[in-house]
Structures are given as structure tokens and as C-alpha cells.
C-alpha positions as CSV (number, residue, x, y, z in Angstrom):
1,M,92.1,68.5,-42.7
2,A,89.0,70.2,-43.9
3,A,85.6,69.1,-42.5
4,G,84.3,68.1,-45.9
5,R,87.1,65.6,-46.4
6,M,86.5,64.1,-42.9
7,T,83.2,62.6,-44.0
8,G,84.8,59.9,-46.3
9,L,86.4,56.7,-45.4
10,L,90.2,56.8,-45.2
11,P,92.2,53.6,-46.1
12,F,93.9,52.0,-43.1
13,E,97.4,52.5,-44.5
14,A,96.9,56.1,-45.3
15,A,95.4,56.8,-41.8
16,L,98.4,55.2,-40.1
17,E,100.9,57.1,-42.3
18,Q,99.1,60.4,-41.4
19,L,99.1,59.6,-37.7
20,L,102.8,58.8,-37.6
21,A,103.8,61.8,-39.8
22,G,106.1,64.1,-37.9
23,A,106.3,61.8,-34.8
24,A,109.9,61.5,-33.6
25,S,111.7,60.0,-30.6
26,L,111.4,61.8,-27.4
27,P,114.5,63.2,-25.6
28,A,116.9,60.8,-24.0
29,Q,117.6,60.4,-20.3
30,T,120.4,58.6,-18.5
31,L,119.4,55.7,-16.1
32,P,121.4,53.3,-14.0
33,L,121.4,49.7,-15.3
34,S,119.1,48.7,-12.5
35,D,116.4,51.0,-14.0
36,A,117.0,50.3,-17.7
37,Y,115.2,47.0,-18.2
38,G,112.5,47.3,-20.8
39,R,113.6,50.8,-21.9
40,V,114.7,51.8,-25.4
41,L,118.4,52.6,-26.0
42,A,118.7,56.1,-27.3
43,A,122.2,55.8,-28.9
44,P,124.4,53.0,-30.1
45,L,126.3,51.4,-27.2
46,A,130.0,50.9,-27.8
47,A,132.2,48.8,-25.5
48,S,134.5,50.9,-23.3
49,L,136.8,47.9,-22.6
50,T,137.8,44.5,-24.1
51,Q,136.1,41.3,-22.9
52,P,137.8,39.1,-21.7
53,P,140.5,41.7,-20.8
54,F,143.1,38.9,-20.8
55,A,143.5,35.3,-22.0
56,A,141.8,33.1,-19.4
57,A,141.2,29.5,-18.5
58,A,137.8,28.0,-19.7
59,M,138.4,24.8,-17.5
60,D,140.1,23.8,-14.3
61,G,143.4,22.1,-15.1
62,Y,147.0,23.0,-15.8
63,A,148.5,25.7,-18.0
64,V,151.2,24.3,-20.2
65,R,153.0,24.8,-23.5
66,W,151.6,22.7,-26.3
67,A,155.1,21.9,-27.5
68,D,155.9,20.3,-24.1
69,L,153.1,17.7,-24.1
70,P,152.9,15.0,-22.8
71,G,155.3,16.2,-20.1
72,P,156.4,15.5,-17.4
73,F,156.0,19.0,-16.1
74,T,157.4,20.8,-13.0
75,L,154.6,22.4,-11.1
76,V,155.7,26.0,-10.4
77,G,152.6,27.8,-9.1
78,T,148.9,28.5,-9.2
79,S,146.6,30.9,-11.1
80,A,143.2,31.6,-9.7
81,A,140.4,34.0,-10.6
82,G,141.5,37.4,-9.3
83,H,144.9,36.1,-8.4
84,G,147.0,35.3,-11.5
85,W,150.4,33.7,-11.4
86,P,152.9,36.5,-11.9
87,G,155.8,34.7,-13.5
88,V,156.8,33.6,-17.0
89,M,156.6,29.9,-17.7
90,T,159.7,28.2,-19.2
91,P,159.8,24.9,-21.1
92,G,158.8,21.9,-19.0
93,E,156.8,23.9,-16.5
94,A,153.1,23.8,-15.6
95,V,150.9,26.1,-13.5
96,R,147.8,24.8,-11.7
97,I,144.9,27.0,-13.1
98,F,141.2,27.4,-12.3
99,T,138.3,28.6,-14.5
100,G,138.4,32.3,-15.2
101,A,142.0,32.7,-14.1
102,P,144.5,34.6,-16.2
103,L,146.6,32.4,-18.5
104,P,150.3,32.7,-17.3
105,A,152.7,34.3,-19.7
106,G,154.5,31.6,-21.7
107,A,151.5,29.1,-21.6
108,D,149.3,28.5,-24.6
109,T,147.1,25.5,-23.7
110,I,145.1,24.1,-20.8
111,A,145.3,20.4,-20.0
112,V,142.1,19.6,-18.0
113,Q,142.7,18.2,-14.6
114,E,141.0,14.9,-15.4
115,D,143.8,14.2,-18.0
116,M,146.7,15.0,-15.7
117,T,148.3,13.0,-12.8
118,A,150.3,14.7,-10.1
119,K,153.4,12.9,-8.8
120,D,155.9,14.4,-6.3
121,E,156.4,18.1,-7.4
122,G,155.3,17.5,-10.9
123,V,152.5,16.4,-13.2
124,H,152.2,14.4,-16.4
125,L,149.6,13.6,-19.0
126,S,147.7,10.5,-18.3
127,G,144.6,10.9,-20.4
128,E,143.8,11.9,-23.9
129,G,145.1,15.5,-23.4
130,P,144.1,18.7,-25.1
131,P,142.7,18.2,-28.6
132,H,144.7,21.1,-30.1
133,Q,147.0,24.0,-29.3
134,G,145.1,26.7,-27.4
135,A,142.5,24.3,-26.1
136,H,140.3,25.5,-23.2
137,V,141.7,29.0,-23.4
138,R,139.4,32.0,-23.8
139,G,141.4,34.6,-25.8
140,A,141.6,38.2,-24.9
141,G,138.8,40.1,-26.7
142,Q,137.1,36.8,-27.7
143,D,133.7,38.3,-26.8
144,F,134.3,41.9,-27.9
145,Q,136.9,44.6,-28.3
146,A,136.9,48.1,-26.9
147,G,135.1,50.4,-29.4
148,D,132.9,47.6,-30.8
149,I,129.2,48.6,-31.2
150,L,127.3,46.1,-29.1
151,I,123.7,47.3,-29.0
152,A,122.0,49.3,-31.7
153,A,120.0,52.4,-30.9
154,G,116.3,51.6,-30.7
155,T,116.8,48.3,-29.0
156,R,114.3,47.6,-26.2
157,L,116.7,46.4,-23.5
158,A,116.2,42.9,-22.2
159,A,118.1,41.2,-19.4
160,A,120.9,39.9,-21.6
161,H,121.4,43.4,-23.0
162,L,121.9,44.7,-19.4
163,G,124.5,42.0,-18.7
164,L,126.3,42.9,-21.9
165,A,126.3,46.6,-21.1
166,A,127.7,45.9,-17.6
167,A,130.5,43.7,-19.1
168,A,131.3,46.4,-21.5
169,G,132.0,48.8,-18.7
170,H,128.7,50.8,-18.5
171,G,127.0,51.6,-15.3
172,T,124.4,53.9,-16.8
173,L,122.6,53.9,-20.2
174,P,121.1,56.6,-22.4
175,V,117.4,55.7,-23.0
176,V,114.5,57.4,-24.6
177,R,112.1,58.9,-22.2
178,R,108.9,56.8,-22.0
179,P,105.9,58.4,-23.8
180,R,103.3,59.6,-21.3
181,V,99.8,58.6,-22.1
182,T,96.7,59.9,-20.4
183,L,93.5,57.9,-20.7
184,I,90.2,59.8,-20.5
185,A,87.0,57.8,-20.4
186,N,83.9,60.0,-20.5
187,G,80.3,59.0,-20.2
188,D,77.5,59.3,-17.7
189,E,76.7,55.6,-18.2
190,L,80.1,54.5,-16.8
191,V,81.1,53.4,-13.3
192,R,84.4,52.2,-11.9
193,P,85.3,48.5,-11.9
194,G,84.2,47.0,-8.6
195,S,81.3,49.4,-8.3
196,T,77.6,48.3,-8.6
197,P,76.1,49.9,-11.8
198,G,72.9,51.8,-11.3
199,P,70.0,51.9,-13.7
200,D,71.3,52.4,-17.3
201,Q,74.9,52.2,-16.2
202,I,77.8,49.8,-17.2
203,I,81.3,49.1,-15.9
204,S,84.1,51.1,-17.4
205,S,86.3,48.2,-18.6
206,N,88.3,50.0,-21.3
207,P,90.8,52.0,-19.2
208,A,92.2,48.9,-17.4
209,M,92.6,47.1,-20.7
210,L,94.1,50.0,-22.6
211,A,96.5,51.0,-19.8
212,A,97.9,47.5,-19.8
213,L,98.2,47.5,-23.6
214,F,100.0,50.8,-23.7
215,A,102.3,49.9,-20.8
216,A,103.3,46.7,-22.7
217,A,104.2,49.0,-25.6
218,G,106.5,51.1,-23.4
219,A,104.4,54.0,-22.2
220,D,103.8,55.5,-18.7
221,V,100.0,55.6,-18.4
222,S,97.8,57.8,-16.2
223,D,94.1,57.5,-15.7
224,P,92.3,60.5,-14.0
225,G,89.0,58.5,-13.7
226,I,85.7,58.7,-15.4
227,I,84.8,62.1,-16.8
228,P,81.1,63.0,-16.9
229,D,79.3,64.0,-20.2
230,H,79.9,67.7,-19.7
231,P,81.9,69.9,-22.0
232,G,83.6,71.7,-19.2
233,A,84.7,68.6,-17.4
234,L,86.0,67.0,-20.6
235,A,87.9,70.2,-21.6
236,A,89.4,70.4,-18.1
237,A,90.6,66.8,-18.3
238,V,92.1,67.3,-21.8
239,T,93.9,70.6,-21.0
240,G,95.1,69.3,-17.6
241,A,96.7,66.1,-18.9
242,D,100.5,66.0,-18.5
243,A,101.0,63.7,-21.5
244,D,102.5,63.3,-24.9
245,I,99.4,61.4,-26.1
246,I,95.9,62.0,-24.8
247,V,93.6,59.1,-25.5
248,T,89.9,59.6,-25.1
249,I,87.6,56.6,-25.0
250,G,84.1,56.9,-26.4
251,G,82.3,60.0,-27.7
252,A,84.3,60.2,-30.9
253,S,81.3,60.0,-33.2
254,V,78.7,62.6,-34.3
255,G,75.7,62.0,-32.1
256,D,73.9,64.7,-30.1
257,H,75.6,63.5,-26.9
258,D,79.1,62.9,-28.4
259,L,81.3,65.7,-27.0
260,V,84.8,64.9,-28.0
261,V,84.8,66.5,-31.4
262,P,83.2,69.8,-30.4
263,V,85.3,70.1,-27.2
264,L,88.6,69.5,-29.1
265,R,87.6,72.0,-31.7
266,T,86.8,74.6,-29.0
267,L,90.2,74.0,-27.5
268,G,91.9,74.6,-30.9
269,A,92.8,71.0,-31.8
270,D,93.8,70.4,-35.4
271,L,91.9,67.2,-36.4
272,D,93.4,64.9,-38.9
273,F,90.9,62.2,-39.6
274,W,88.1,60.3,-37.9
275,R,86.6,57.6,-40.2
276,I,88.8,54.7,-41.2
277,A,88.0,51.9,-43.7
278,M,88.5,49.2,-41.2
279,R,86.5,46.9,-38.9
280,P,86.2,46.9,-35.9
281,G,86.8,50.6,-35.1
282,K,85.7,52.6,-38.1
283,L,85.4,55.7,-35.9
284,L,88.8,57.1,-34.9
285,L,89.6,60.7,-34.0
286,A,93.2,62.0,-34.3
287,G,94.7,65.4,-33.9
288,T,97.1,67.7,-32.2
289,L,96.6,70.1,-29.4
290,G,99.4,72.3,-28.1
291,G,102.1,69.9,-29.1
292,R,100.3,66.9,-27.8
293,R,98.8,64.1,-29.8
294,V,95.1,63.5,-29.2
295,I,93.4,60.3,-30.2
296,G,89.7,59.5,-29.7
297,L,88.9,55.8,-29.6
298,P,85.5,54.1,-30.0
299,G,83.7,53.1,-26.9
300,N,83.0,49.5,-27.8
301,P,85.7,47.4,-26.0
302,V,86.9,45.4,-29.0
303,S,86.9,48.4,-31.3
304,A,88.8,50.3,-28.7
305,F,91.4,47.5,-28.4
306,V,91.9,47.0,-32.1
307,T,92.2,50.7,-32.9
308,A,94.6,51.2,-30.0
309,L,96.7,48.3,-31.1
310,L,96.9,49.4,-34.7
311,F,97.2,53.2,-34.2
312,V,98.2,54.2,-30.6
313,V,100.8,51.4,-30.1
314,P,102.7,52.4,-33.2
315,L,102.7,56.0,-32.1
316,I,104.0,55.0,-28.7
317,E,106.7,53.0,-30.3
318,R,107.7,55.9,-32.6
319,L,107.8,58.4,-29.8
320,G,109.6,55.9,-27.6
321,G,112.5,55.4,-30.1
322,R,111.5,52.2,-31.8
323,A,110.4,51.4,-35.4
324,P,106.7,50.9,-35.2
325,G,105.2,47.6,-36.5
326,T,103.0,44.8,-35.3
327,Q,104.3,41.3,-35.5
328,V,102.5,39.5,-38.4
329,L,102.4,35.8,-38.8
330,R,101.4,33.9,-42.0
331,L,99.3,31.0,-41.0
332,P,97.0,28.4,-42.7
333,L,93.3,28.6,-42.1
334,A,91.7,25.7,-40.2
335,A,88.3,26.9,-41.2
336,A,87.1,28.7,-44.3
337,L,86.3,32.4,-44.4
338,P,83.7,34.2,-46.5
339,A,84.5,37.1,-48.9
340,N,85.2,40.4,-47.2
341,G,83.5,43.8,-47.8
342,A,85.0,47.2,-48.5
343,R,86.7,47.7,-45.1
344,R,89.9,45.9,-43.9
345,D,88.7,43.5,-41.2
346,H,90.5,42.1,-38.1
347,L,88.9,38.9,-37.1
348,R,89.5,37.6,-33.5
349,A,90.9,34.1,-33.9
350,R,92.9,31.4,-32.2
351,R,95.8,29.2,-33.3
352,T,95.3,25.4,-33.3
353,P,97.5,22.5,-34.4
354,D,95.6,22.6,-37.7
355,G,96.0,26.4,-38.3
356,V,94.0,29.4,-37.3
357,T,90.3,29.6,-36.8
358,A,88.2,32.8,-36.5
359,F,85.6,32.9,-33.8
360,E,82.0,32.8,-35.0
361,R,81.0,35.8,-32.9
362,Q,82.8,38.9,-34.0
363,D,80.7,41.6,-32.3
364,S,82.8,44.6,-31.2
365,A,81.4,44.5,-27.7
366,L,82.4,40.9,-26.9
367,L,85.4,41.0,-24.5
368,S,85.1,37.3,-23.8
369,V,86.0,36.6,-27.5
370,L,88.8,39.1,-27.5
371,A,90.3,37.6,-24.3
372,A,90.2,34.1,-25.9
373,A,91.9,35.3,-29.1
374,D,95.7,35.1,-29.6
375,V,95.7,36.5,-33.2
376,L,93.8,38.9,-35.4
377,I,93.2,37.6,-38.9
378,I,93.7,40.5,-41.4
379,R,91.1,40.4,-44.2
380,P,92.0,43.1,-46.8
381,P,89.2,45.1,-48.4
382,H,87.3,43.0,-51.0
383,A,89.2,39.9,-50.2
384,T,87.7,36.8,-51.8
385,A,86.5,33.8,-49.9
386,A,89.4,31.8,-48.4
387,Q,89.3,28.0,-48.1
388,I,90.8,25.7,-45.4
389,G,94.6,25.7,-45.9
390,A,94.7,29.2,-47.4
391,I,97.5,31.3,-45.9
392,V,96.4,34.5,-44.2
393,D,98.2,37.3,-42.4
394,C,97.6,37.4,-38.7
395,I,98.6,39.9,-36.1
396,T,99.9,38.1,-33.0
397,L,98.7,39.3,-29.6
398,D,101.3,37.3,-27.7
399,M,103.3,40.3,-26.4
400,F,100.1,41.8,-25.0
401,Q,99.0,38.6,-23.3
402,T,102.3,37.8,-21.5
403,V,102.9,39.1,-18.1
404,F,106.6,40.0,-17.4
């Protein structure tokens, strides 16, 4: 994008569309089931066998023919899980059967053991009996048939998906390679968490927050440490990053000490945009460098979080094989909101029994407010004042606040 065009404010939706343009799923890799939790399935998963593979008992009891009820029956054998009865039942016969065991040939119904009474070498019905023909029998293929598509490509695999894949005969799964993200925090004023800041220094809190955010979105994250405000050091960190996405934190504006833009230009980066009509986080730098995506986030913690959530997370999802998109809830306001200005706003807020309430303090440096929020209220550009009870769109932060 030409430098002259970069001075204007770009609408949020246009900025996101530009960022995601040309982004496609990364290559697939094959992993054992034990390593596939949380990964994204790269191709549709078809069943390689039928489940159950045979008609089986759903209850302990007796396998009988519906037409022979109420008996009496001659007890001719036992069918247990892994040890089915090999014969063929004839009229008037019953087979003792246990849950999960194959239904003997010739039987069509299970009479539960509580309804049957054994006497001598036979059994007879003494209770209500099965409610219908085929009662308590799990039919072959009742769950799925060989060839059925069970899990769609792009699914992030949860525990139940892994159980389904195992039951369908798969010991390994094709998954999309995780996007690799390198975080680069630069600034002479920054020191590592746990250190004692010197004069004019502050703790570098953004990398820990953003690394967790990106990991929750499905990325492998690396952090080389704090990079000093020196062009050579920043250039070395950018060129040395083994990443699909390089995220720089701070220094993405145009001050005398802001180095990201000139360093990226020197390295040959193609810059796409850097000023967005949104709040917090108006300043955002995005570009490409040698096949890698480069995104420069603001240094203020809340601005960094919101821009990372709304831009970097969708890019991670797209590269990771998922359709990008934040989860939006429509909630009533528990407190009124004033009219909004020309930029799309994202108010830190919290759900209550009466609706959603924005915090009074919305400064982009207030991590305590961000940590207390569970949603971001979206206020479109030039939105009119909203009264109590008005329905507003809210981005839920639940998935980024839950520890798995």
C-alpha cells in the first residue's frame, strides 16, 4: 500500500479483510491420537469400520425370540463380551447374555435379568418383560457405518472427537500444523517479569498475556526476550524468527524512537496498513516479509490485547485450518451508554444477572479492568446513545479466560 494511503483511518472490517486475504491453511501432519487433542483436523474423517460391528446386548439378561415370550425357555449357553455364544438359537431356547456381548444368531430381543426367573435348567418370564421386539439390543451399525463422514475438516478436536476417531478405527489423524508465532517486545524501558524496574523502566507484561492468548487460539508461541531499542537488534530478531507470524509489541507508531516501521522497510517488508478506525488499538502495523506475516501491535496492554484478539487470532485460526471468527453474544445493557464517536469501540464489560455493564474506566493501560472483564461491548462508529435494556453485540472472552 502506498505511503500516502497509510495516513488515513481504515475501517475495521476492511482492515481485517486485508489481513486475511491470501491466508490459507498450513500443511497437514499426521499425529497419533494421544497427541491430537486440541489440534485441527486437516481432512474429513470417514469411519473405516462399522460401530457396533455386530448386534449386541445393551443390558444384562437373556437373549430370546420375541415370538417365544413368555416362555418357559431352555437355557442353552452364555454370551459374554469378547466371548459370544457360537450356536444358532431355536424356538424355546434362551442364552444368558451380558452387556456388550454379541446377540446370538436366532435371537431378536433381550429380556432383562430382573424380569426372568431361573428354574432347573430353564428360565421363564416373571416380570413385565421386554416392551417390544428388539428391546435392549444395540443393532449393528447403530452408531455409524463404514464410510460415514464422522468429523468435518476444520474441527478443533475435543476429547469426544478422539474417542469417536478411535472407535472408527483410526490410530492416527491428519491435522493442520500449528501456526508458529514469535513475539518480539522491544523497548529500553522494559524489564522481564519478576525483575526490579530501574529508573524510568516498567515490567514487560504483554508477552505473557499475548502468548497465552495465541496459544489458546491454537498457535505454538516463542518469545526471544526483550529487544533493545536499536535497529540492528530489532532487525536481527525479525530475520531470525522461525515463524509463520511475527508479532512485534510496541514501536508501531511514528515517533522519533519508534523503530518498527523503518526497520521493516529496510528489511523489504510490504506494509499493508497501520491505522484502524477502532478503539482501543488504532495503531496497527501489518505486512509480509519473506513469506512471513508481520504484525506490529500497540504497546499499551489493553490495546495490544484487543488488536491481537481481533486481528492476530483470526489469522492464527485461518492458517491453522479453522474459519476465523470471534464468538459474539447479543446481551441487554444493565447500564446506559453514551453515543460513540467515529471509531468502532470495544468497551471492557462484565455480565451480570441484569445484563452487561461497561466499566467506568476504559483507559487502554488498565490491565486490572481487562482482567475483570468477560466481554467486550462492540460500539459501531457513530452509534447513538443506548439505554438500559438495549441489546448490544458483545465479544465473549470466555475461551481466553478458561484454563484447560
